[in-house]
C-alpha positions in Angstrom: 4.5 -4.7 7.0 4.8 -4.2 10.8 7.3 -1.6 12.1 8.3 -1.7 15.7 10.4 1.4 16.1 7.7 3.4 17.7 7.0 0.8 20.4 10.7 0.3 21.1 11.2 4.0 21.5 8.5 3.9 24.2 10.4 1.2 25.9 13.7 3.1 25.7 12.2 6.3 27.1 10.6 4.5 30.1 12.0 4.7 33.6 14.5 1.9 34.4 12.1 0.0 36.7 9.5 -0.1 33.8 11.9 -0.7 31.0 12.3 -4.5 31.4 8.6 -5.0 31.9 7.7 -3.0 28.7 10.3 -4.8 26.7 9.0 -8.2 27.8 5.4 -7.1 27.0 6.3 -6.0 23.5 8.3 -9.1 22.8 5.5 -11.3 24.2 2.9 -9.5 22.1 4.9 -9.8 18.8 5.5 -13.5 19.5 1.9 -14.4 20.6 0.5 -17.3 18.6 -2.1 -16.3 16.0 -5.1 -17.5 18.1 -4.2 -15.1 20.9 -4.6 -11.9 18.8 -6.4 -12.7 15.7 -9.9 -13.5 14.4 -11.7 -13.0 11.1 -13.5 -9.7 10.6 -17.2 -9.8 11.5 -19.9 -8.7 9.1 -20.2 -5.3 10.7 -16.5 -4.7 10.3 -16.6 -5.7 6.6 -19.7 -3.6 6.0 -17.9 -0.6 7.5 -14.9 -1.1 5.3 -17.0 -1.4 2.2 -18.9 1.8 3.1 -15.6 3.6 3.7 -14.3 2.4 0.3 -17.5 3.4 -1.5 -17.5 6.9 0.0 -13.7 7.3 -0.8 -14.2 6.3 -4.4 -17.1 8.8 -4.7 -14.7 11.5 -3.5 -12.2 10.5 -6.2 -14.9 10.8 -8.8 -16.0 14.2 -7.5 -12.4 15.4 -7.4 -11.7 14.2 -11.0 -14.8 16.0 -12.3 -13.7 19.2 -10.6 -10.3 18.9 -12.4 -8.4 17.5 -9.3 -7.1 14.3 -10.7 -4.2 14.3 -8.2 -5.2 14.7 -4.6 -3.1 17.7 -3.9 -4.7 19.5 -6.9 -7.5 20.5 -4.5 -5.1 22.5 -2.3 -4.6 26.3 -2.4 -2.0 27.5 -4.9 0.7 28.1 -2.3 0.5 24.7 -0.7 0.1 22.9 -4.1 3.2 24.7 -5.4 5.1 23.6 -2.3 4.2 20.0 -2.8 5.1 20.1 -6.5 8.5 21.6 -5.7 9.0 18.8 -3.1 8.2 16.1 -5.7 10.5 17.7 -8.3 13.3 17.5 -5.8 12.8 13.7 -5.8 11.0 13.6 -2.5 7.6 12.0 -1.7 4.4 13.5 -0.6 2.8 11.3 2.1 -0.3 12.0 4.1 -2.7 10.1 6.2 -6.3 10.6 5.2 -9.7 10.0 6.8 -12.9 9.7 4.8 -16.1 11.0 6.4 -19.6 9.9 5.6 -21.1 13.4 5.4 -19.7 14.9 8.5 -19.5 11.6 10.5 -16.7 9.2 11.0 -17.1 5.6 9.7 -16.3 3.3 12.6 -15.2 -0.3 12.0 -16.1 -2.3 15.1 -13.4 -4.9 15.8 -11.1 -3.5 13.1 -8.8 -0.7 12.0 -9.1 1.2 8.7 -5.8 2.7 7.5 -5.9 5.3 4.8 -2.8 6.9 3.3 -1.9 8.6 0.1 1.5 9.1 -1.5 2.8 10.8 -4.6 6.1 11.2 -6.6 7.3 12.7 -9.8 9.3 10.9 -12.4 11.1 13.4 -14.6 11.2 12.5 -18.3 8.9 9.5 -17.9 5.7 9.0 -20.0 2.3 7.7 -18.9 2.7 4.7 -21.2 6.0 3.7 -19.6 4.6 4.1 -16.1 1.4 2.3 -16.8 3.4 -0.6 -18.4 5.3 -1.1 -15.1 2.1 -1.0 -13.0 0.3 -3.5 -15.3 3.3 -5.9 -15.6 2.1 -8.3 -13.0 4.3 -11.2 -14.1 7.4 -9.2 -13.3 6.3 -7.4 -10.1 8.1 -10.0 -8.1 11.3 -8.5 -9.6 10.3 -4.8 -9.7 9.0 -4.8 -6.1 11.4 -7.3 -4.5 11.8 -7.9 -1.6 8.3 -6.8 -0.6 6.7 -8.9 -3.4 8.1 -12.5 -3.6 5.6 -14.0 -6.1 3.5 -12.5 -8.7 1.4 -13.6 -11.7 -1.4 -12.6 -14.0 -4.1 -15.1 -13.4 -6.5 -13.9 -16.1 -7.3 -10.9 -18.3 -10.4 -9.5 -20.0 -9.7 -6.2 -21.7 -8.6 -3.8 -19.0 -9.7 -6.0 -16.2 -7.3 -8.5 -14.6 -7.2 -11.1 -11.9 -3.8 -11.0 -10.2 -1.9 -12.9 -7.5 0.8 -11.3 -5.3 2.7 -12.7 -2.3 3.8 -9.9 0.1 6.8 -10.4 2.5 8.0 -8.4 5.4 10.5 -9.1 8.1 11.1 -7.0 11.2 10.9 -8.6 14.7 8.6 -11.2 13.1 8.2 -12.3 9.5 4.8 -11.6 7.9 3.9 -13.2 4.6 0.5 -12.9 2.8 -0.9 -14.4 -0.4 -3.3 -11.9 -1.9 -5.6 -12.1 -5.0 -6.6 -8.8 -6.5 -9.2 -7.7 -9.0 -7.5 -4.9 -11.0 -9.0 -2.5 -13.5 -7.3 0.2 -15.6 -9.3 3.2 -16.7 -7.9 5.8 -19.2 -9.7 9.1 -18.6 -7.6 10.9 -21.2 -4.4 10.5 -23.1 -2.6 11.9 -20.1 -4.6 10.5 -17.2 -5.0 6.9 -16.1 -6.2 5.1 -13.0 -5.2 1.6 -12.0 -7.5 0.2 -9.3 -6.7 -3.0 -7.5 -8.8 -4.4 -4.6 -8.2 -7.7 -2.8 -10.6 -10.5 -3.3 -8.8 -13.0 -1.0 -6.1 -12.6 1.7 -4.3 -15.5 3.4 -1.5 -15.6 5.9 1.5 -17.8 5.1 3.5 -19.8 7.6 6.9 -21.6 7.2 7.7 -19.3 4.3 10.5 -20.4 2.0 10.6 -24.0 3.3 9.0 -27.2 2.0 6.4 -26.8 4.7 5.2 -23.4 3.4 1.4 -23.3 3.6 -1.5 -20.9 3.9 -3.1 -20.6 7.3 -6.8 -21.3 7.5 -8.9 -18.1 7.8 -9.7 -18.8 11.5 -5.9 -18.8 12.2 -5.2 -15.5 10.4 -3.0 -13.1 12.4 -5.1 -10.2 11.0 -2.3 -7.9 10.0 -4.1 -7.5 6.7 -7.8 -8.4 6.1 -8.5 -6.3 3.1 -6.5 -4.0 0.8 -7.3 -1.6 -2.0 -5.0 0.6 -4.0 -5.7 3.3 -6.6 -2.8 4.5 -8.8 -3.4 7.8 -10.5 -0.9 8.5 -13.3 -0.7 11.9 -15.0 1.8 12.9 -17.6 2.5 16.6 -17.6 5.3 19.2 -17.0 8.0 17.2 -18.6 7.4 14.0 -16.7 4.8 11.8 -15.0 3.2 12.2 -11.6 2.4 8.9 -9.8 0.0 8.8 -6.9 -1.1 5.8 -4.9 -3.9 5.9 -2.4 -4.4 2.9 -0.2 -7.1 1.7 2.2 -6.3 -1.3 4.4 -8.4 -3.2 7.0 -6.6 -4.9 9.8 -7.4 -6.3 13.2 -7.5 -4.5 16.5 -5.8 -6.2 19.5 -6.8 -7.0 23.1 -7.0 -3.9 25.2 -4.0 -4.7 27.3 -1.8 -4.7 24.2 -3.6 -2.0 22.2 -1.6 1.0 23.4 1.6 -0.7 22.3 0.7 -2.6 19.2 -1.9 -0.4 17.4 0.6 2.4 16.7 2.8 -0.3 15.0 -0.1 -1.5 12.9 -1.1 2.0 11.9 2.4 2.7 10.5 2.2 -0.2 8.1 0.5 1.6 5.2 2.9 4.6 5.2 5.9 2.2 5.0 4.1 0.2 2.3 3.4 3.3 0.2 7.0 4.6 0.5 8.3 1.2 -0.8 5.7 1.2 -3.6 6.7 4.7 -4.8 10.4 4.0 -4.6 10.2 0.7 -6.5 7.8 2.1 -9.1 10.0 5.1 -9.9 13.1 2.9 -10.1 11.3 0.4 -12.4 10.1 3.1 -14.7 13.5 4.7 -15.0 15.1 1.3 -15.7 12.5 0.7 -18.4 13.1 4.2 -19.9 16.9 3.5 -20.1 16.3 0.1 -21.7 14.1 1.7 -24.3 16.8 4.4 -25.1 19.4 1.7 -25.4 17.3 -0.3 -27.8 16.7 2.8 -30.0 20.3 4.1 -30.0 21.9 3.6 -33.5 24.9 1.2 -33.3 28.0 2.3 -35.2 29.6 -0.1 -37.6 33.1 -1.0 -36.5 
């Protein structure tokens, strides 16, 4: 979901004689036809993303076995207490992460790997209520509107599901993606659950909301999103439920002449995405909780 504020701030801070040129460059970049900026990821890019994802999941397993189900559980007591207090005030914890392979970075030639984590606390909520929202794929088009416009459960086999979601974002340009996910839920204990969803297919959509709406061919992809994986960690404790979402996204890079301007916009996409996810999830859980209370409240006879 591209955000242009950073780039327009650069434009506004520029000297007058540069301002018009920078504004024209930003506008031209955002309005370039797909072929001018995009291409499909090459095998080396995809291999790097897969390696990054594998090493990241290994870290999650190691953390969980060490008793660190939530990412911030690994921090020293003082910092951890500060984050928990922040969450209990209704705020979010958001942080950009970087997975290393040993002590080395994992480069993705021709692509950008974005890695963010976010967490929130839902007072009074249970794990079961929260999990039911995250697994209710048929209704995610309502729970996560306007970011999700279409959603459906394609198939299910036990705790494994095939899911379809259509993502929508409108800033200077409108970006719409059809994404198929493979989703798996794992209950580690009565109070800890992970819901993992990784894309199996991503397609750009043009002419959204019109009779001419259609998916672009892979060769015409704009490359805002090539791959996407999310891991929800749900933990019920301390009078409520902690929700944590970790996301890894693979997107294009852009030609060098535009990179200094456009890459910061692309890098901000996952942070905005996670903020929207946390906000919508908390709201949906609280609505479901109130609905349950309403259903169980005895009705007086008049």
